[in-house]
LODRENGU-812468 format. One line per 2 residues: number of its first residue (from 1); their letters; for each residue x, y, z of C-alpha. Coordinates in steps of 0.1 Angstrom, whole numbers. Example, Ala and Ser with C-alpha at 12.3 -4.5 7.8 and 13.67 -1.06 7.14 Angstrom:
<nodes>
1	as	123,-45,78  137,-11,71 $
</nodes>
This chain:
<nodes>
1	ma	1152,1226,1121  1180,1200,1116 $
3	ng	1158,1173,1102  1136,1196,1081 $
5	iq	1103,1187,1098  1082,1215,1111 $
7	pg	1072,1215,1147  1038,1198,1151 $
9	fl	1040,1182,1116  1036,1147,1130 $
11	rl	1007,1159,1151  990,1174,1121 $
13	fw	997,1144,1100  981,1122,1126 $
15	kn	951,1145,1130  945,1150,1093 $
17	tl	953,1115,1079  958,1087,1104 $
19	ak	931,1097,1129  903,1097,1103 $
21	dn	878,1068,1102  881,1058,1065 $
23	li	878,1024,1048  905,1033,1021 $
25	lg	929,1043,1048  923,1010,1066 $
27	ii	930,990,1034  962,1010,1028 $
29	lg	974,1005,1063  964,968,1062 $
31	fi	987,963,1032  1016,984,1044 $
33	ap	1018,969,1079  1027,933,1069 $
35	vi	1055,947,1046  1069,966,1076 $
37	gi	1065,934,1096  1085,914,1071 $
39	ic	1112,941,1070  1114,940,1109 $
41	fy	1116,902,1108  1145,904,1084 $
43	fa	1164,930,1105  1157,910,1137 $
45	kf	1167,876,1125  1186,877,1092 $
47	ss	1204,910,1090  1237,891,1084 $
49	ms	1225,882,1049  1214,904,1020 $
51	fs	1177,911,1016  1177,894,982 $
53	ef	1191,862,999  1164,865,1025 $
55	lq	1137,867,998  1153,837,980 $
57	il	1151,816,1012  1116,828,1017 $
59	vm	1106,815,983  1124,782,986 $
61	wk	1113,771,1020  1075,768,1025 $
63	sf	1077,764,1063  1099,795,1066 $
65	ft	1074,814,1043  1046,805,1068 $
67	sv	1065,818,1098  1073,851,1081 $
69	it	1037,856,1070  1026,849,1106 $
71	vs	1049,875,1120  1039,900,1093 $
73	li	1002,895,1101  1009,903,1137 $
75	ad	1017,939,1125  981,940,1111 $
77	gi	967,927,1143  985,955,1162 $
79	if	971,983,1141  937,966,1140 $
81	ti	936,966,1178  947,1003,1179 $
83	yt	920,1014,1155  893,993,1172 $
85	nt	902,1005,1207  900,1041,1195 $
87	dr	865,1036,1180  876,1040,1144 $
89	di	857,1010,1133  855,1018,1096 $
91	ta	893,1020,1094  895,988,1114 $
93	kg	872,972,1089  895,982,1061 $
95	if	925,967,1079  906,935,1084 $
97	ia	897,934,1047  933,939,1037 $
99	tl	944,912,1062  919,887,1047 $
101	iy	931,895,1011  968,892,1023 $
103	av	961,859,1040  943,844,1010 $
105	is	971,855,986  997,841,1010 $
107	ls	979,808,1014  975,806,976 $
109	lk	1012,812,971  1021,786,997 $
111	yf	999,758,985  995,763,947 $
113	i	1029,776,936 $
</nodes>
C-alpha cells in the first residue's frame, strides 16, 4: 500500500471504536470536534495569515471570538446529530456534556477575562 493503511482499517476502526455507544467516547469527540471546527474556520476564512496571528485576533476581539465559538460548536451539533440518529444515545449524551462544558468555558472566557 502506498499510504501504509491496511485495507479495511478504517472500517475496523469505525466498528471497534467510533461505532460503540460509550460516554467517554462522546466526551472525547465532543471536545475534539470544536477544535476541528476552529481549524476549518481558520482555513476557510483566514488562511492568508499565520495561525498565531489568527489566535491573537481571536483573543483581542470579543465579537470575533463569539463567531468562531459558534462555528466550532456547529461541529459538535453535527456529530451529536449523527450519533443520535444512529441510536447511540450514550455517546450522544457524552457529546452533549462536552458541548455544555465547552460553552460554559467559552462564555466565561468571553465575559470574565
